[in-house]
Backbone as CSV, one residue per row, in Angstrom:
resi,resn,N_x,N_y,N_z,CA_x,CA_y,CA_z,C_x,C_y,C_z
1,UNK,-50.244,43.503,235.655,-49.546,43.397,234.208,-50.593,43.386,233.500
2,UNK,-50.335,43.709,232.440,-51.252,44.411,231.502,-51.757,42.895,230.434
3,UNK,-52.418,43.020,229.738,-52.932,41.750,228.862,-51.403,41.421,227.724
4,UNK,-51.000,40.364,227.754,-49.967,40.335,227.412,-50.282,40.475,225.540
5,UNK,-51.344,40.376,225.277,-51.285,40.558,224.018,-52.367,41.361,222.934
6,UNK,-52.139,42.454,222.214,-53.581,43.492,221.610,-54.025,42.322,220.318
7,UNK,-55.438,42.819,220.613,-55.789,41.659,219.743,-57.047,43.201,218.921
8,UNK,-57.001,43.056,217.628,-57.763,43.910,216.665,-58.530,42.839,215.784
9,UNK,-59.735,43.249,215.713,-60.893,42.004,215.053,-62.254,42.782,215.326
10,UNK,-62.986,42.288,214.240,-64.180,42.883,213.949,-64.799,41.985,215.140
11,UNK,-66.542,42.343,215.487,-67.336,41.442,216.631,-67.323,40.107,215.739
12,UNK,-67.375,39.973,214.586,-67.587,38.646,214.015,-66.626,38.557,212.603
13,UNK,-65.905,37.734,212.977,-65.018,37.146,211.752,-65.592,37.592,210.430
14,UNK,-64.830,38.428,209.756,-65.615,38.727,207.822,-64.919,38.236,207.081
15,UNK,-63.826,37.339,207.373,-62.575,37.184,206.746,-61.949,36.178,207.610
16,UNK,-61.594,34.358,207.036,-60.687,33.716,207.532,-59.399,33.446,208.056
17,UNK,-58.993,35.002,207.831,-57.393,35.569,207.694,-57.363,36.023,208.967
18,UNK,-56.458,35.532,209.808,-55.550,35.604,211.382,-54.270,36.135,210.952
19,UNK,-53.958,37.548,211.320,-52.840,37.650,211.102,-52.066,37.589,212.740
20,UNK,-50.922,36.781,212.858,-50.170,36.886,214.236,-48.780,38.052,214.051
21,UNK,-48.794,38.297,214.748,-47.345,39.048,215.084,-46.498,39.208,216.631
22,UNK,-45.939,37.948,216.453,-45.074,37.172,217.843,-43.994,38.008,218.438
23,UNK,-43.443,38.888,217.469,-41.991,39.330,217.743,-42.279,40.995,217.982
24,UNK,-43.066,41.430,218.025,-43.555,43.038,217.654,-43.292,43.312,219.346
25,UNK,-43.238,42.975,220.451,-43.874,43.062,221.731,-42.289,44.192,222.229
26,UNK,-42.900,45.177,222.620,-41.611,46.227,223.424,-41.589,46.607,225.382
27,UNK,-42.800,45.700,225.218,-42.671,45.822,226.791,-41.604,44.896,227.802
28,UNK,-41.206,45.370,229.045,-40.491,44.537,229.236,-40.603,44.600,230.649
29,UNK,-40.997,43.352,231.660,-40.912,43.953,232.902,-40.118,44.432,233.819
30,UNK,-39.865,45.437,234.979,-38.860,45.901,234.936,-37.559,45.066,236.362
31,UNK,-39.051,43.339,236.501,-37.795,42.764,237.170,-36.854,41.347,236.114
32,UNK,-37.223,41.651,235.133,-36.409,41.193,234.165,-35.721,41.925,233.269
33,UNK,-35.696,43.431,233.265,-35.049,44.770,232.843,-34.002,44.955,233.636
34,UNK,-34.163,44.892,235.222,-32.948,44.866,235.723,-31.991,43.910,235.783
35,UNK,-32.106,42.863,234.730,-30.947,41.848,234.712,-30.108,41.607,233.400
36,UNK,-30.586,42.839,232.271,-30.209,42.982,230.828,-28.541,43.115,231.274
37,UNK,-28.133,42.739,230.314,-26.556,42.909,230.450,-25.801,44.314,229.510
38,UNK,-26.848,44.641,229.641,-26.315,46.427,228.895,-26.939,47.168,228.029
39,UNK,-26.960,48.368,227.769,-27.946,49.264,227.314,-28.267,48.613,225.776
40,UNK,-27.260,48.237,225.306,-27.744,48.058,224.030,-28.712,46.806,224.043
41,UNK,-28.623,45.739,224.947,-29.967,44.670,225.074,-30.793,45.468,225.171
42,UNK,-31.105,46.576,226.200,-32.140,47.218,226.714,-32.997,47.915,226.027
43,UNK,-32.393,48.222,224.133,-32.739,48.488,223.182,-33.837,47.751,222.696
44,UNK,-33.879,46.114,222.759,-34.282,45.597,221.903,-34.300,45.465,220.914
45,UNK,-32.987,45.008,220.089,-32.512,45.214,218.918,-33.074,44.020,218.115
46,UNK,-33.571,42.973,218.377,-33.781,41.428,217.679,-35.545,41.726,217.564
47,UNK,-36.190,43.166,217.986,-37.703,43.360,217.928,-38.086,43.450,216.384
48,UNK,-39.457,42.551,215.875,-39.849,42.852,214.811,-40.387,44.371,214.795
49,UNK,-39.529,45.322,214.160,-39.901,46.748,214.748,-41.287,47.281,213.737
50,UNK,-42.293,47.869,214.258,-43.445,48.543,213.515,-44.474,47.716,212.642
51,UNK,-44.380,46.226,213.381,-45.423,45.691,212.175,-46.739,46.169,212.643
52,UNK,-47.037,46.136,213.542,-48.442,46.264,213.821,-49.055,47.904,213.241
53,UNK,-47.944,48.648,212.048,-48.462,49.884,211.979,-48.511,49.472,210.300
54,UNK,-47.489,48.342,210.320,-47.343,48.430,208.548,-48.430,47.334,208.169
55,UNK,-49.099,46.781,208.984,-50.664,46.101,208.534,-51.588,46.326,209.278
56,UNK,-51.471,47.558,209.457,-52.938,48.036,209.821,-53.667,48.416,208.934
57,UNK,-54.177,48.084,207.919,-54.746,47.726,206.817,-55.511,46.648,207.297
58,UNK,-54.976,45.579,207.700,-55.171,43.992,207.623,-56.746,43.959,208.060
59,UNK,-57.380,44.968,208.641,-58.631,44.991,209.503,-59.468,45.339,208.736
60,UNK,-59.216,46.143,207.250,-59.929,46.111,206.233,-60.128,45.405,205.547
61,UNK,-59.451,44.275,205.452,-59.722,43.509,204.779,-60.597,42.101,205.462
62,UNK,-60.853,42.203,207.060,-61.822,41.795,207.348,-60.828,40.734,208.509
63,UNK,-59.204,40.952,208.363,-58.932,40.073,209.069,-58.771,40.461,211.095
64,UNK,-58.549,39.588,211.879,-58.028,39.601,213.188,-56.531,39.874,213.479
65,UNK,-55.848,40.659,213.948,-54.724,40.867,214.026,-54.284,40.370,215.131
66,UNK,-53.407,39.558,215.650,-52.962,39.331,217.175,-51.858,39.610,217.313
67,UNK,-51.232,40.721,218.310,-49.904,41.274,218.449,-49.575,41.388,219.692
68,UNK,-47.847,40.905,220.236,-47.305,40.673,221.619,-47.335,42.018,221.744
69,UNK,-47.646,41.957,223.149,-46.973,43.285,224.124,-45.471,43.113,224.490
70,UNK,-45.397,42.121,224.999,-44.223,41.850,225.424,-42.940,41.545,224.528
71,UNK,-41.546,41.921,224.519,-40.482,41.713,224.011,-40.485,40.074,223.872
72,UNK,-40.051,39.643,222.810,-39.395,38.441,222.581,-38.097,37.995,223.832
73,UNK,-37.991,38.635,224.299,-36.351,38.826,225.558,-37.039,38.231,226.901
74,UNK,-38.692,38.540,226.893,-39.439,38.149,227.899,-39.679,36.474,227.682
75,UNK,-40.109,36.264,226.798,-40.478,34.775,226.107,-40.859,35.370,224.536
76,UNK,-40.041,33.768,224.003,-40.412,33.769,222.615,-41.913,33.299,222.201
77,UNK,-42.781,33.525,221.725,-43.739,33.230,221.126,-43.777,32.294,220.158
78,UNK,-43.010,32.183,219.256,-42.565,31.311,218.167,-41.745,30.103,218.132
79,UNK,-41.637,29.560,219.676,-40.678,29.079,219.734,-41.423,27.644,220.958
80,UNK,-40.940,26.428,220.519,-41.768,25.332,221.068,-41.254,25.386,222.386
81,UNK,-42.100,24.800,223.471,-41.867,24.484,224.736,-41.043,23.233,225.127
82,UNK,-40.889,22.363,224.005,-39.907,21.618,224.729,-38.150,21.867,223.821
83,UNK,-37.876,23.136,223.772,-36.817,23.502,223.304,-35.914,22.527,222.273
84,UNK,-36.814,21.888,221.506,-36.290,21.240,219.692,-35.805,22.849,219.288
85,UNK,-34.756,22.618,218.521,-34.230,23.370,217.532,-35.297,23.605,216.245
86,UNK,-35.386,24.343,215.812,-35.967,24.479,214.469,-35.396,24.640,213.112
87,UNK,-33.939,24.849,213.175,-32.752,24.557,212.377,-31.815,23.804,212.484
88,UNK,-31.767,22.542,212.835,-30.687,21.765,213.937,-29.391,21.916,212.862
89,UNK,-28.172,22.973,213.989,-26.942,22.919,213.496,-26.821,23.988,213.020
90,UNK,-27.951,24.762,213.074,-27.359,26.518,213.397,-27.843,27.293,214.348
91,UNK,-27.090,28.352,214.674,-27.705,29.277,215.663,-28.984,29.767,216.157
92,UNK,-29.061,29.480,217.046,-31.110,29.843,217.179,-30.870,30.096,218.856
93,UNK,-31.929,31.463,219.106,-32.438,31.734,220.344,-33.691,30.897,220.709
94,UNK,-34.022,31.184,221.769,-34.715,29.787,222.452,-36.059,30.381,223.242
95,UNK,-37.126,29.698,223.836,-38.014,30.503,224.124,-37.864,31.266,225.327
96,UNK,-36.704,31.236,226.217,-36.256,32.317,227.184,-34.671,32.836,226.654
97,UNK,-34.682,33.507,225.694,-33.470,33.656,224.523,-31.968,34.022,225.923
98,UNK,-31.139,33.844,225.521,-30.069,33.948,226.135,-29.062,34.924,225.828
99,UNK,-28.722,34.835,224.375,-28.081,35.889,223.444,-28.946,36.227,222.234
100,UNK,-28.669,37.679,221.963,-29.146,38.119,220.750,-29.094,37.790,220.162
101,UNK,-29.199,38.216,218.015,-29.177,37.612,217.418,-27.073,37.710,216.471
102,UNK,-26.348,39.064,217.339,-25.523,39.363,217.222,-24.779,38.475,217.966
103,UNK,-25.066,37.671,218.861,-24.216,36.801,220.095,-23.777,37.631,221.378
104,UNK,-24.866,38.740,222.127,-24.256,38.855,222.501,-25.313,38.591,223.922
105,UNK,-24.728,38.515,225.620,-25.548,38.223,226.377,-26.316,38.939,226.783
106,UNK,-27.642,38.475,226.942,-28.806,39.153,227.129,-28.728,39.392,228.955
107,UNK,-28.505,38.951,229.732,-28.412,38.685,231.069,-26.947,38.873,232.116
108,UNK,-26.820,39.862,232.656,-25.659,39.561,233.161,-25.267,38.713,234.283
109,UNK,-24.375,38.335,234.359,-23.850,37.082,235.157,-25.298,36.532,236.231
110,UNK,-25.524,35.775,236.820,-26.015,35.080,237.709,-27.464,35.730,237.390
111,UNK,-27.852,36.324,236.335,-29.767,36.672,236.564,-30.141,36.254,235.120
112,UNK,-29.765,35.349,234.460,-30.418,34.510,233.402,-32.059,33.586,234.387
113,UNK,-32.762,33.695,233.866,-33.999,32.930,234.237,-33.511,31.418,234.373
114,UNK,-33.901,31.245,236.217,-33.881,29.654,236.000,-35.343,29.102,235.422
115,UNK,-35.448,27.658,235.866,-37.102,26.879,235.529,-37.957,27.317,236.440
116,UNK,-38.214,28.047,237.195,-38.970,28.796,238.119,-39.412,29.746,237.272
117,UNK,-38.656,30.634,237.125,-39.269,31.605,235.949,-39.569,31.952,234.546
118,UNK,-38.347,30.296,234.122,-39.352,30.110,233.036,-40.932,29.891,233.093
119,UNK,-41.202,28.493,233.780,-42.304,28.427,234.379,-43.521,29.795,234.408
120,UNK,-43.139,30.229,235.203,-43.679,31.674,235.331,-44.098,32.618,234.023
121,UNK,-43.044,32.581,232.903,-43.242,33.005,231.641,-44.342,32.906,231.194
122,UNK,-44.282,31.575,230.427,-44.930,30.688,229.966,-46.389,30.957,230.485
123,UNK,-46.333,30.698,231.545,-48.227,31.187,232.229,-48.466,32.347,231.841
124,UNK,-47.827,33.408,231.965,-47.833,34.864,231.925,-48.153,35.252,231.057
125,UNK,-47.290,34.851,229.681,-47.034,35.123,228.399,-47.579,34.786,227.454
126,UNK,-46.568,33.680,227.004,-46.560,32.483,226.508,-48.217,32.053,225.708
127,UNK,-48.605,31.094,227.403,-49.882,30.279,226.465,-51.088,31.151,226.601
128,UNK,-51.063,32.533,227.523,-52.265,33.075,226.680,-51.910,33.867,225.391
129,UNK,-51.256,33.973,224.523,-51.139,34.242,223.051,-51.395,33.352,222.395
130,UNK,-50.856,31.915,222.923,-51.542,31.152,222.104,-52.980,30.588,221.627
131,UNK,-53.372,30.972,223.344,-54.919,29.884,223.920,-55.439,31.411,222.997
132,UNK,-54.894,32.516,222.922,-56.043,33.282,221.954,-55.818,33.196,220.210
133,UNK,-54.716,32.259,219.875,-53.908,32.537,219.063,-55.487,31.107,218.130
134,UNK,-55.191,30.408,218.913,-56.159,29.141,218.809,-57.372,29.326,218.638
135,UNK,-58.084,29.995,219.712,-59.366,30.152,219.721,-60.093,30.751,218.231
136,UNK,-59.044,32.362,217.976,-59.360,32.706,216.329,-59.425,31.731,215.422
137,UNK,-58.905,30.938,215.639,-57.917,29.400,213.987,-59.567,28.601,214.470
138,UNK,-60.120,28.806,215.330,-61.531,27.513,215.499,-62.417,28.718,215.243
139,UNK,-62.185,29.298,215.554,-63.499,30.590,214.939,-63.294,30.489,213.340
140,UNK,-62.332,31.017,212.975,-62.367,31.155,211.330,-62.335,29.961,210.635
141,UNK,-62.212,28.411,211.762,-62.597,27.618,210.651,-63.776,27.099,210.847
142,UNK,-64.561,27.474,211.888,-66.192,26.793,211.909,-66.545,27.473,210.897
143,UNK,-66.250,29.337,210.565,-67.559,29.761,210.496,-67.187,29.680,208.859
144,UNK,-65.862,29.687,208.205,-65.099,29.070,206.814,-65.047,28.234,206.478
145,UNK,-65.249,26.911,207.179,-64.090,25.958,206.722,-62.835,25.753,206.514
146,UNK,-62.343,26.808,206.850,-60.890,26.732,206.872,-59.941,28.109,207.311
147,UNK,-59.075,27.776,208.268,-58.593,28.993,208.254,-57.143,29.428,207.803
148,UNK,-57.007,30.926,207.761,-55.557,31.032,206.868,-54.919,32.241,207.749
149,UNK,-53.558,31.167,208.794,-52.924,32.088,209.851,-51.850,32.429,208.446
150,UNK,-51.385,33.711,208.880,-50.433,34.889,208.109,-49.508,35.174,209.658
151,UNK,-48.663,34.717,209.533,-47.470,35.012,210.370,-46.261,35.934,209.795
152,UNK,-46.777,37.754,210.758,-46.057,38.304,210.270,-44.710,38.626,211.134
153,UNK,-43.443,38.817,210.004,-42.144,38.581,210.819,-40.915,39.718,209.982
154,UNK,-40.027,40.346,210.689,-38.942,41.308,210.092,-37.748,41.032,210.760
155,UNK,-37.019,41.007,210.496,-35.401,40.874,210.708,-34.495,41.842,209.782
156,UNK,-33.382,42.355,210.645,-32.515,43.291,209.965,-31.927,42.655,208.831
157,UNK,-31.678,43.026,207.961,-30.693,42.558,206.593,-29.501,41.880,206.423
158,UNK,-28.840,42.197,207.945,-27.656,41.517,207.536,-27.629,41.096,209.002
159,UNK,-27.308,39.187,209.439,-27.323,38.804,210.405,-26.510,37.641,210.445
160,UNK,-25.402,37.674,210.294,-23.850,36.726,209.857,-24.394,36.060,210.791
161,UNK,-24.503,35.310,212.252,-24.948,34.633,212.728,-26.134,33.694,212.492
162,UNK,-27.102,34.479,211.711,-28.632,33.322,211.143,-28.475,33.673,209.745
163,UNK,-27.877,34.190,208.682,-27.542,33.315,207.621,-26.587,34.450,206.428
164,UNK,-26.214,34.043,205.923,-24.880,34.522,204.842,-25.527,35.679,203.980
165,UNK,-24.518,36.808,203.759,-24.890,37.856,203.012,-26.278,38.805,203.184
166,UNK,-26.601,39.058,202.076,-27.692,40.111,202.742,-28.923,39.281,202.208
167,UNK,-30.306,39.817,202.978,-32.037,38.635,203.107,-32.706,39.056,201.806
168,UNK,-33.419,38.485,200.790,-33.718,39.172,200.012,-34.964,39.873,201.033
169,UNK,-35.670,40.867,199.710,-36.853,41.957,200.672,-37.669,40.813,201.201
170,UNK,-37.783,39.657,200.799,-39.018,38.968,201.705,-38.809,37.358,201.468
171,UNK,-38.916,36.510,202.444,-38.891,35.319,202.691,-40.218,34.449,203.022
172,UNK,-40.822,33.376,202.632,-42.024,33.334,202.081,-41.857,32.143,202.773
173,UNK,-42.699,31.356,203.974,-42.020,30.103,204.716,-43.368,29.014,204.656
174,UNK,-43.384,27.951,204.062,-44.261,27.025,204.530,-44.597,26.248,204.584
175,UNK,-42.849,25.617,205.662,-42.201,24.734,205.824,-42.081,23.365,205.116
176,UNK,-41.617,24.127,203.905,-41.171,23.322,202.495,-42.452,22.546,202.422
177,UNK,-43.599,23.263,202.055,-45.358,23.540,201.360,-46.195,21.995,202.125
178,UNK,-45.985,21.882,203.358,-46.069,21.201,204.829,-47.368,22.002,205.699
179,UNK,-47.208,23.326,205.237,-47.993,23.730,206.590,-49.059,24.690,205.855
180,UNK,-49.185,24.658,204.337,-50.312,25.169,203.815,-50.119,24.672,202.174
181,UNK,-51.474,25.028,201.396,-51.906,24.782,200.386,-50.480,25.447,199.105
182,UNK,-50.306,24.413,198.483,-48.839,25.189,197.726,-49.522,26.583,197.200
183,UNK,-50.949,26.070,196.552,-51.600,27.257,195.930,-51.321,28.892,196.424
184,UNK,-51.524,28.763,197.948,-51.383,29.832,198.686,-49.974,30.511,198.528
185,UNK,-49.002,29.724,198.973,-47.670,30.219,198.705,-47.067,30.757,197.322
186,UNK,-47.597,30.322,196.405,-47.526,30.392,195.054,-48.176,31.916,194.968
187,UNK,-49.088,32.001,195.486,-49.756,33.503,195.160,-49.724,34.271,195.987
188,UNK,-48.851,34.003,197.300,-48.253,34.831,197.983,-47.004,35.918,197.504
189,UNK,-46.246,34.440,196.654,-45.106,35.111,196.373,-45.277,35.726,195.213
190,UNK,-46.074,35.463,194.498,-45.952,36.276,192.762,-47.088,37.819,193.076
191,UNK,-47.454,37.980,194.279,-47.944,39.041,194.739,-47.043,40.518,195.321
192,UNK,-45.998,39.209,196.073,-45.164,40.245,196.300,-43.876,40.434,195.269
193,UNK,-44.162,39.372,194.043,-42.697,39.938,193.226,-43.430,40.629,192.095
194,UNK,-44.906,41.271,192.419,-45.263,42.227,191.240,-45.852,41.305,190.199
195,UNK,-45.480,42.029,189.185,-46.288,41.465,188.069,-47.417,42.426,186.966
196,UNK,-48.129,43.000,187.997,-48.882,44.248,187.461,-47.894,45.548,186.839
197,UNK,-48.478,45.898,186.012,-47.813,47.286,185.301,-47.658,48.144,185.794
198,UNK,-46.638,49.073,186.315,-45.791,49.995,186.844,-45.803,49.287,188.589
199,UNK,-46.357,48.481,188.655,-45.411,48.042,190.611,-44.954,47.623,190.586
200,UNK,-44.545,47.852,192.221,-43.341,47.629,192.525,-42.661,46.365,192.798
201,UNK,-41.836,45.604,192.725,-41.511,44.072,193.022,-40.528,43.978,193.830
202,UNK,-40.461,43.354,194.909,-39.526,42.938,195.587,-38.674,41.672,195.110
203,UNK,-37.629,41.985,196.070,-36.537,40.473,195.848,-37.612,39.098,196.626
204,UNK,-37.943,37.833,195.988,-38.405,37.306,197.139,-37.947,35.876,197.047
205,UNK,-37.561,35.099,198.511,-36.708,33.644,198.384,-38.576,32.890,199.045
206,UNK,-38.637,31.581,198.922,-39.562,31.139,199.569,-38.697,29.464,200.355
207,UNK,-38.907,29.758,201.519,-38.393,28.780,202.373,-36.713,28.904,202.628
208,UNK,-36.316,29.867,202.110,-34.816,29.813,202.636,-34.403,31.297,202.409
209,UNK,-33.630,31.581,203.549,-33.423,31.086,204.981,-33.964,30.876,205.917
210,UNK,-35.390,31.427,205.687,-36.180,30.726,206.926,-37.876,29.869,206.286
211,UNK,-37.943,29.085,206.705,-39.064,28.263,206.481,-40.610,28.079,207.281
212,UNK,-40.328,28.876,208.034,-41.399,28.754,209.036,-41.001,28.688,210.352
213,UNK,-41.244,29.596,211.756,-40.669,29.171,212.796,-42.201,28.378,213.610
214,UNK,-42.081,27.711,214.882,-42.628,27.147,215.488,-44.495,27.330,215.488
215,UNK,-44.541,28.281,215.262,-45.930,28.768,214.542,-46.542,28.410,213.497
216,UNK,-45.769,28.677,212.457,-45.920,28.105,211.401,-46.230,26.747,210.898
217,UNK,-45.579,25.987,211.942,-45.286,24.575,211.542,-46.269,23.858,212.704
218,UNK,-46.541,23.884,213.924,-47.711,24.039,215.043,-48.808,24.192,214.313
219,UNK,-49.378,25.186,214.197,-50.886,25.376,213.078,-50.782,25.116,211.897
220,UNK,-50.064,24.796,211.260,-50.447,24.547,209.726,-50.323,23.270,209.389
221,UNK,-51.990,22.707,209.360,-52.040,21.541,209.364,-53.551,21.474,208.357
222,UNK,-52.866,21.844,206.924,-53.974,21.622,205.979,-55.276,20.567,205.719
223,UNK,-54.569,19.393,206.173,-55.708,18.063,206.208,-56.691,18.648,206.980
224,UNK,-56.360,19.683,207.854,-57.708,20.105,208.739,-57.982,20.970,208.999
225,UNK,-57.849,21.816,207.682,-58.704,23.290,207.126,-57.878,24.584,207.883
226,UNK,-56.006,24.263,208.468,-55.547,25.333,208.807,-54.322,25.441,208.029
227,UNK,-54.163,26.605,207.308,-52.865,26.943,206.311,-52.194,27.928,207.016
228,UNK,-50.642,27.686,206.982,-50.483,28.715,207.886,-48.954,29.094,206.498
229,UNK,-48.681,30.301,207.450,-47.401,31.191,206.073,-46.882,32.078,207.219
230,UNK,-45.590,32.211,206.575,-44.594,33.276,207.202,-44.166,33.993,206.216
231,UNK,-44.204,35.471,206.846,-43.675,36.187,206.238,-42.466,36.734,206.559
232,UNK,-41.678,36.712,206.436,-40.024,37.889,206.589,-39.544,38.500,206.265
233,UNK,-39.852,39.552,206.103,-39.294,40.930,205.479,-37.955,41.694,206.042
234,UNK,-37.300,42.284,205.285,-36.075,42.817,205.545,-36.776,43.836,205.749
235,UNK,-35.905,44.550,206.988,-36.595,45.809,207.937,-36.076,46.703,206.871
236,UNK,-34.943,46.896,205.982,-34.574,47.692,205.118,-35.597,48.440,204.337
237,UNK,-36.833,47.653,203.824,-37.755,48.212,203.456,-38.607,48.901,203.714
238,UNK,-38.781,49.438,205.211,-39.624,50.188,205.459,-38.976,50.665,206.677
239,UNK,-37.785,50.591,207.016,-37.550,51.221,208.337,-35.507,51.650,208.672
240,UNK,-35.142,52.422,209.399,-34.133,52.730,209.646,-33.442,51.378,210.769
241,UNK,-32.907,50.777,210.162,-31.971,49.353,210.332,-31.033,50.009,211.938
242,UNK,-31.054,49.569,212.653,-30.444,50.045,214.263,-30.751,51.397,214.831
243,UNK,-30.265,51.342,216.265,-31.311,52.388,217.014,-30.920,53.756,216.715
244,UNK,-32.182,54.540,216.461,-33.820,54.175,217.050,-34.423,53.080,216.605
245,UNK,-33.861,52.482,215.554,-34.967,51.846,214.895,-36.276,52.724,214.558
246,UNK,-35.902,53.924,213.893,-37.052,54.546,212.932,-37.669,53.632,212.054
247,UNK,-39.253,53.749,212.363,-40.088,53.651,210.637,-40.079,54.567,210.026
248,UNK,-39.378,54.464,208.461,-39.209,55.206,207.654,-40.561,55.268,206.351
249,UNK,-41.483,56.259,206.905,-42.707,56.576,205.676,-42.557,56.033,204.545
250,UNK,-41.935,56.970,204.153,-41.663,56.843,201.918,-41.360,55.290,202.153
251,UNK,-40.648,54.820,202.683,-40.186,53.272,202.023,-41.280,52.445,202.915
252,UNK,-42.302,52.440,204.153,-42.986,51.658,203.995,-44.564,52.531,203.475
253,UNK,-44.738,53.311,202.925,-45.696,53.823,201.894,-45.231,53.169,200.513
254,UNK,-44.276,52.724,200.331,-43.785,51.712,198.954,-44.677,50.683,199.194
255,UNK,-44.198,50.002,200.302,-44.579,48.341,200.352,-45.676,48.207,201.070
256,UNK,-46.504,48.874,201.503,-47.702,48.614,202.451,-49.009,48.016,201.054
257,UNK,-48.908,48.576,200.010,-49.790,48.455,198.678,-49.272,46.955,198.108
258,UNK,-47.971,46.678,198.175,-47.972,45.402,198.050,-47.978,44.003,198.349
259,UNK,-48.555,44.487,200.310,-48.710,43.581,200.828,-49.624,43.227,201.388
260,UNK,-51.158,44.271,201.196,-52.039,44.646,201.091,-52.516,43.652,199.707
261,UNK,-52.241,43.800,198.553,-52.053,43.411,197.491,-51.771,41.413,197.979
262,UNK,-50.882,41.415,199.069,-50.392,39.681,198.561,-51.258,39.122,199.765
263,UNK,-52.083,39.663,200.689,-52.840,39.292,201.841,-54.294,38.839,200.720
264,UNK,-54.977,39.990,200.081,-55.823,39.797,199.039,-55.477,38.641,198.451
265,UNK,-54.250,38.262,197.824,-54.112,37.255,197.101,-54.388,35.834,198.141
266,UNK,-53.921,35.862,199.526,-54.663,34.835,199.498,-55.951,34.517,199.961
267,UNK,-56.292,35.994,200.095,-58.250,35.479,200.479,-58.906,34.945,199.277
268,UNK,-58.477,35.665,197.905,-58.844,34.737,196.624,-58.558,33.774,196.840
269,UNK,-57.465,33.155,196.892,-56.952,31.656,196.428,-57.668,31.012,197.818
270,UNK,-57.881,31.356,198.488,-58.773,30.685,199.717,-60.089,30.328,199.147
271,UNK,-60.942,31.496,198.900,-61.927,31.293,198.036,-62.727,30.535,197.315
272,UNK,-61.340,30.537,196.405,-61.539,29.662,195.301,-61.027,28.244,195.761
273,UNK,-60.390,27.685,196.425,-59.741,26.487,196.173,-60.066,25.848,197.850
274,UNK,-60.345,26.685,198.780,-60.650,25.830,200.214,-61.645,26.111,200.461
275,UNK,-62.676,27.177,200.382,-63.989,27.049,200.563,-64.453,25.691,200.588
276,UNK,-65.394,25.132,201.369,-66.449,24.126,201.473,-67.355,24.158,200.576
277,UNK,-67.712,23.677,199.487,-69.149,23.667,198.486,-70.160,24.318,198.949
278,UNK,-70.535,25.565,198.836,-71.695,25.829,199.842,-71.273,26.586,200.358
279,UNK,-70.076,26.976,200.910,-69.721,27.581,202.184,-69.557,29.470,201.798
280,UNK,-69.237,29.935,202.702,-69.565,31.527,202.714,-68.912,31.907,201.249
């Protein structure tokens, strides 16, 4: 088995920013794939496609980027181990998803993972990712006095089981201001909306329909110096929605400067408001 994540980072962190991309993985072990119910499922439609490419600039900002290699259908790295719902009363997929976002069964009858398989996947794929993420956050906090976790996600613009209507271009989640200093969320939203002369503006929502998944809520502990934000992008902004899920260079080239501006805004707010007196 290959390492269950890819880590791109400088030898020594030069920024408190950690970019986590837990749903970009497209590898599926053969023993898992053999149980899939259809070719449509095998296309991995619920992947956060191409985000590693979209956020490749983050390394130039001094950030570390942690990306999943394996599909969320193997194990969802943004779900709690205790299966507690993130949005009670709403349709959700779990730690080991059994349905796609459109409600299609992922596994053939009799091939869904049992408890032993669940435990195996947690140890093989889930814990290594979270151990690596925690280590990066600890390193950033030790070096800078605080850490900024940016959870990068994307989703199709229309998914009736998850939300009504069409998704805005971007949804910022901070767990209703519980996972990060409010100034960070405000700066992120402002940078995404534009405001600079001649700049492209996005339609941005905050905490609706998504307020941040488990990673944002679990790691975001402002009182302990860790601030976590989620950004859910509508995939129509940078790719062709639907198989074969192609990257659209024209759209992406317009979006990337906005994302760069947004991450720079987080760093500026962090340096101004979160860094300890006399810190880096």
